N, C-alpha and C positions, 0 to 999 in steps of 0.2 A: 504494500500500500504506500503510495507516494505521499510524503508529508508536505510536498510543495503545494498541495491543494489549498493550504492556508497561506495566503500572500499577505504578509504583515505590512507591506508598504509598496503596492504596485505603482507603476508610473501612470496608470490610467485613472488616478484619483480624480473624481468628478468635482472640480473646484468652481467652475464658472458660475457666477451668480449666487454663490452660497453664503456670502458674508452676512447678509441680513438674516438668513435662517440661522447661521452659526451664532449670531448675537442673541438669538431668541431660544436656541436649543436648550433643552432642560436636562439632557443626559449628563452623567458625571464627567465624561471626558471634556465636554464643552464648558462645563463649570470650571474645571481645572485650566482649560485653555484660556478662558477669559481672565482668570486670576493671573496666569502666567504673562499674558499680554500686558496687563496692568503693571506687573513688576518690571517688564522690559522697558516700557515707556517711562516709568518712574526713575529707574536707575540710569538710563542712557540719555535721557533728554532733559533739557531745561524746561521751565514752566511754559515758556512761549512755544517751544517745540512740541511739548505735549498737547497744547491746545491745537496746534496745526495738525498733528497726527490724528487727534480725535476728529477733527473736521474732515480730514481726508477719508478716514474710515467710515464716518457717517455718510459721506457723499458717494461712497463706493469707489473712490479713486485710489485703490490700494496699490496699483502699479506705480504710483508716484511716491510712495512712502520712502523707499530707500533712495530713490533719485533725489528727493527733496531733503531727506534726513539721513545722511550717510552713516550716522551713528547706529542705524538699524541694520547695516549691511553685515555685521558680524553674526555668525550663526547663533541661534538660540540652542543651548547645549542641554540635551537630555542625557541622563546617565543611569546605568544599572550595573550592579556588581556581580561577580562570580567568584566563588571560592574554589580555587584550582586544585585543592587537595582531594576533590571528589569529582565524579562524573556528572554531566548535566542531568537534571531531573525535572519533576513537575514544577517545582518552585522556580527553576531557571526559565521555563517557558513563561510563567507569570511575570517574572522580573522584566522580561523583554516585551511581552504582549501589552501590558497595561500602559507603560510609557509610550509605546508605539500608538496606542489608541489616543492618548492625549496629543501626541505629535500630529496625528492625522487631523484631529479636531482643530489644532492650532493652525495647521496649513489651510484648512477650510475657512477659519475665522479671518485669516490674513490673505486669503487667496494666493498663498505661496509667495507673497511679496517679501517676507522676512525669511531668510534661509534658516534651516534647522539641521541638527545632527544628533544622532543617538550614539553615545559612547558605551560600549560594553567593556567594562574594566575588570580584568582578571587579577585577583589578588595572589599572583603566583610567586611573590617574593616572601610570602608568609612561611615560617618554619613548619615543617611537617611534624605536628605534635602527636597525631594519632594515626596509627597504621590502619588503613581501610580493611574491612573483612573480605571484600569481594575482589581482591586482586591477587595475582600469583606472586611468587618470590618475596614473600613477606619478610623472610630473614634478611634479604638484601636491603629492603626498605628500613628494617630495624637498624641496620648499620648506618643509614643516612638520616636517621631521625634528627629533627631539629634543624636540618639544613633547609635553605629556601627550596620550595617545591621545584623550581627550575634548576636546582643543583642536585636533586635527588634522581638517581638512576631510574630509568623507565622499566618497571617490572614486566612490561609486555614486550620489551626489546624492540620497539618500533620507532622510537623517537630519541632525541638526544637527552631528554629528561622526562620525569613523570609529569612535571608542569607542562612541557611541550605536548605530551601525549594528551593530557586533559584539555589543553587549549585547542588542539586540533579537533578533538571530539566536540568541544563547545561550538567551534566555528562551523563544523559540518552540521551540527544540530540546528543552529540558527539559520544557516543557508538552506537547509532542507525545508524549513518553514517559510522561507522567503522574506525574512527580516532584512531591512536595510540598516546597517550599523557601521560604526568605526570601531575596530577592535584595538584595545590598548592593553599591553602587558605591564604589570607593576614593575617587574624586573627591568624591562627596557626603559620605562619611564624614569625610574630612579637612576639608572646607569647613564641615560642620555643627557642628564642634567636638566631635564624639564622641570624638576621639582627643586632644583638647587636654591633658587631665590627664596622659596617658601621655607625650605629647610634652614637656611641661614637666619631667616626671620624668627623661626621657632627657637633657634639657638640664642638669638638676641633677647627674645621675650620668654625665655625659659621659665622664669619665676611666675609669670602671669598664666602660662599654660598649666604649670603645676598647681597654682591656686585653684584652678577649675577642676583638675583631675583628682587631686589627693582626697578631697572630701567624699569622693565617690567610691573610695577603696577601703578595704579592711585595714586594720592597724598594721599587720605584718607586711602587707603588700605596699603600704605607704612608705615604709622604711627604706625600700630599695627602688621604688618606682622612678622611671625616667621615660619621657615620651620617645626617646631614642632607643632602638634595639640594635646594638652594634653587631656586625657580622664578624666573627672571630677570624683574624688573618691566618690563624694556625689550623683551626678545625673546619672553618667554613660554616659553622652553625650560627643560627640567629639566637642571640643571648638575651636573657632577661637580666641585665646587669645594671647596677646603679651608675649614674654619671657622677664621677668624682671631681672632675675639673672641666671647665669650659674655657676655651680660648677664642674669643670673638675675632681677634686679629688674624688668626690662622684658620678659623672656621672649623675647629676640631673639638673633640671631647676626649676625655681620658676615662677609661673603665678598667675593671679587673677582668682579665681574660680567664678562661676556664681553669688554667693552672695557677691563677692568682697574680700573674704578671700584669703590672700596670701598662696599658697599651693606649696609644693615642691614634685616632683615626679621624679623617675628615667626615663631616656629616653629609657631604655632597658626594655625587658620583657613584652612588650605590654601595657605599661602605657601611651605611646604616639603613634601617627602615624604621618607620614610625609605628608606635602602638596604634591599634586600629581606630580608636576615636580621633586622636590627632591626625592619623593618616587620612581619615574621611574628610576632616576639615581642610587639610593641606591639598587634597585632591580637588575639592570644591573650589578652593582659592586659585590654585595654579591653572586648572582647566576651565575656570569661569563657568562652573556648572549652574544652570538655571533651574533644573527640575530633576528631582529624584524621589521615587516612591519607595516605601519600605513597610515592613510588617509592623503590626501593633506592638510586638515585643521589643521593637527598637525605638520606641518613643523617647525614652530617657537618653539613649545614645545620640539620637538626632538633636535633642536639646543641648547636650553637652558639646557635640561637635559644632553646632551652630555658634555657641558661645566662644569656642576656640577660634572659629573662622573670623569672628568679629575682632578678636585680639590680633589676628594676623592681618587685619585691614580689609577683609572681604565681606561680602554680603551673602548670608546663607540663602540657598536656593529655596524654591517652593518644595515643600517636603510632605505631601499628603501621605497618610498611612492607610494600609488596608488590613482587614481582619485576617486572621490565620485560618487555614483549613483544619477541620476536625475529622477524626475517623468515625467509624460506625458506632463507637462507644462514647462519642463526644469528647475524645481525648485529642490533644494537639498532635498534629502530624509531626513525626520525628524520624529523620534519616537513620539515627542510631537504633531506634526501636523497629524500624521497618514497617510501621503501621500505615494504614491509609492505602492510597492508590498510587502506583507508579505511572510514569509517562507511557512506558511500553504497554502496561495493562490497559490504560485508557484507549490507546491506539489499536489494541486488539479488538475492542468492542465498539468503538465510536470514532467518528470522523474528527480530523483536526479542527474543523469549523465548530463542532459541538464543544470541543475543549476551549477554543477561543471565546465562544459565547459564554461558557461557564465562568471564565475569567472576567468577562465583561460585567456579569451580573453583580449588582450591589457590592462593590469591593469593601465597603465598610460594615458589612454584615457577615457574621461567621457562617460558614457553610460546610456541610459534610462533604468529604471527598472520599466516596466509596462507590463500589460497583453499581449500586442501585440508582445512582443519580444519572448514569449515562443515558438510558433510554429517554428519560424525561428531558434532559438537556438537548438530546438530538432532536426530538420532536418539537421542542420549543424553538430551536434554531430554524428548523424547516418551516414552522408556522410563521416566524418573523420574516424569513426570506420570501415566502409566498405573499405575505402582506406588503412587503417592500415592493415587489414587482407589480402587485395589483395597483398600488398607489402610483408607481412610476408610469404605469400604462394608462392612467385615467385621463391623460391629456393635459395635466396641470404643469408638466415639465419642472416639477419641484421635487428633488430627491428627498424622501422622508428621512432626514439625517439623524433623527432621534431613534430610528429603528435600529435595534442591535445588529441587524445584518449589515448595515452600512459600516459599522465599526469593525465587525468581524472581518470584512473584506476591504477595510481601509478605503471606503468610499466607492468601491467598484464591485458590488455584488453581482454574481452571475445572473443572467436573465432566466435561468431555468433551475428549479429545485428538483424535488422528487414527487411524483404523483401518488406515492404510497408512503404512509408514515412508518417510522421504525417500529412502533408498538404493533401496528397491523402486520408487519412482516414477521415479528416475533410470534404472533399468534398463528399466522399461516404456517410457519415452521412447526409449531407445536401441533396444530391440528393435522397437518399432512405428514408429521413425523419425517420431515425432509432432512436429508443429510448432505445435499449438494445444491449448488446454485442452479444447476440444470433442472432439478425437480421444481425449485421455486419458480424459475422462469416458465415452466410449463403452465403454471397457474397465472402468472403475470401476463404472459402473451395472450391468454384468453381474455383477461380483464382489460388489457390495453392493446387492442389490435394494432399490429405493426410495430409495437415496441420491441427493442432489442437491447442487449447490454451496451451496444455501441451508441444507440440513440438515447439511452437513459443511463449514462455512466454513473451518476450519483446513486440512482436506485440500485444499480448492480453492486456498487460498493456497500451500500446498506444491507443488501442481501447477504454478503459475506460476513459483515459484522453481526447480523442477526443470527446466523448459523453458529458463530463462535459463542455469542452470549447465551443462546438457548442451550447449547451443549454443556457449558460450564456452570450456568446458574439456574436456568429455568427447569431443565429436565430433571436434575437431582432433587428439586424441591416440589415437583408436581404432586398434588394430593387430590385425586378425584373423589367425589362422593356421590351417593345415590340421591335422587330428588325425593323430597317429601311428597305427600299426596297432592297438595295444592300445586306444587311445582310440576309434578308429573302431568297433572291434568292440563296445565297451561302449555307444557311442551308438546303434548299430544295435539292440542289445538293449533299450536304453531306449525307442526308438521302438516296438518290438514290445510292450513292457509298457504304454506309454502308450495305444496303440491298443486295448488290451484293457480299459482302465478305462472306467467309465461316464462320460457327458458331464459329469455334475455332481460328479465326484470332488473332494473338498476338498483344501486345501493339505497337510494332514497325510498323507493317503493318497498323494498324489503324491510327497511328500518321502520316504516310506518306500520307494517303488519306486526312486527315484533312489539312495537309500542302499543298497538291496539289490543294485542293478546294480553300483555301485562296489565293494562288498564282494566280490561274486561274481567280479569281474574282477581282484581281487587288488591294488587300489590301496592303497599303504601309504606314508605315512599317507593316510587317506581324504580329507583336505582337498585332496590333489593331484588327485583326481577332480573335485571341485567347481571347483578352479582351472582344470582343462582345459575344463570346460563354459563358464566365464566367458570364457576366452581365445578359444575356438573360436566360441562363439555370440554373444558380446557385444563381443569385441574389447578386453577389459580384464582385468586380473589378479584383481580381486575383484568380488563382487556380493552380492545379498541371498540370503535363504533360497530355494533354487531351487523348492521346492514352492509357496511363496507366489507367486513370480513366475509360475510356470506356471498357477496357479489364476486369477490376474488376467488374464494374457495369453490364456488359453484353451488347453485341451489340444490342440485342432486346430492352432492357430497355433504352439504350441510344437513340435509334430511337424513342421510345415512348416519352421520355423526350423532344426531339426536336420538335416532332409533337404537344405535349401539349403546348409548348412555342409558336409555330407558330399560334396555335388556340387562344392564349391569356389566356389560363387556368391557367398558373403559376402566371401571374399578378393578375388575378381575385381572386386567392386563398388567397392572402394576402391583398387584397384591403379592 
C-alpha cells in the first residue's frame, strides 16, 4: 500500500480567492494561522507598516505584500522535532501533519504571498542513554552508550551511524507521505557553526539561564547542572558535567572529564551540546522559529524554554499544545510500554487519509488511539470528502475550506471518494465470509455496474483493509444469537417482503421495507430492531445501513442469510 496517497503539501493547493474565506474559517488550523499572521506583522513591521499590511489584506491585494513590505519576504518558519534514538512512529506523523495543516491554512490566508518553510529537526546529537529493545547488536550499542547518536555505530550495518540510519528512515517516512520539509541534523547544525552566536550568548548570560533552570530541578541535580553538555575529547561521550570555569574571551568552558581531568573546550563548533530546554530555546532563536506545536506534557518545558529565549534576545514562537493519545484503557501512549497503536498497524487496517483526518480532529481533546477507532475515522473521512465534493460541485466555486478533507489533502482533495463505506465493506466480508478481494468485487461489480479496481482505486484499497480488519478483529469476536419470538416473527415478515421486491430493488427501497417491518412489529426504539438484525445475522452489535448492505449482498443472498439464522445454522456454525 502506497503511503504517498496522503500528500501533506501538494503544489496544487487551491489558493485563488481564498483569503476572505480563510479570514472567516473556524477550523483550528485557520485559528492558528491567523494568530501566526498577527505575530509576523507585529514582530516584523512598524505600526505604519502594519496598518498598510492590514489594508492590503482586507482589499485582497496580497500579491503586493512582500513587494511593498520587504520585511515579509523572509520565510515564516514552522518546526517539529524528532528524537533520533528511535525509529519514526505514530507521534512522528502527528508532529509533521499538524504543523503542515497550519502551514496550509497560512498559505491560504496569505494566498502564498509570504513564503513558509517547515523544518524537521533531528535531535541526533543527543547521547544514546537507553538501548532500544527492537534493534540487533545491542552489545555493540552498549559499548557506544552515551555517545551522540550520530557517533554510535549502526546496529543494522547500513549507514555510517545509528543516527544516520534513523534519519534516513525518518526522511523516507516523511517522503512517503508527501510532506514538504527542510531536514536539519542537530549534529550538522552544531558543527557548522549555525548555533555559535547563540551558544556564545548563553555563555555570556550563563547566570541568567541558570536562574531559570535551577528552580526546576531537584536538589542533587542543581548541584552539578550546566546548560552545556560537553563532549569528552577522550571518550566521545556526551557528559552531564558541571561547568567549573567560563572564559568569555576565548568562548570556552572548563569541566571535569570522565577521568577527573580538568578539560577546556570551546562551546562552539560542536564541542558541546545544550541540555534540551536550553537547546529548544537556542534553536528557536538561531533558526527564527515562528511556530511549533507540542504535546500537553511539554507545557512546562515550553514555558521554560520561552523564558530562556527571551534572555537570549529572541521572541518565543507560537506554541499551541495538543492533547496526548490514550490507549484502550485510557492510559497515555508510551513507546517504552508499547501500548496503543503503531503506525504500521494503522496502515494495515486504514488509509493514510483516515490517519491524517484523525490527527486533524480536535487536537486539544484527548482521544483513544486503538484499533476500534479506525473504521469510524475512515468512514468519517469518506463522508467529509463526499460532502466537500458535493459543495464544490454546486456551482458556488467556493472551496469549503473548513471541511476536514480540505486539510487532509492540503487544499486539493480528490474529486472522487468511495461509493461504498468501510463499515459496509466490513459487513459484506462478514456476511459473505470473503477471504479475497476477488470475492468482494464479485458483489461490488453487481452493485456498481462497470466498476473495476482500476476505476475505483480507493474502494479497492478499502476492500483490502476490510479483509485485514475482519480477519484480525471482527471474526474472532463474532457472537451470533438466536432471535426471540418477536424478532423471529419480524424477520419472517421481512423475508416475505423481500421476496416480493423486484430483483433490482435499490438500497432505499429495501431500507424502507426493513423500516416498515420494524415499525409494524412495535420495536421501540426502532434502532433495537436494527440491532437485532446485526446480532442475529452478522454476529455483532452494530452494522451499516441495512438497505445498502442488502443491495450489495443481493436480495436473494440476504433472504438466504435470514433463513439460515432462523434455522439456527449461523449459531451452530461457530459453536
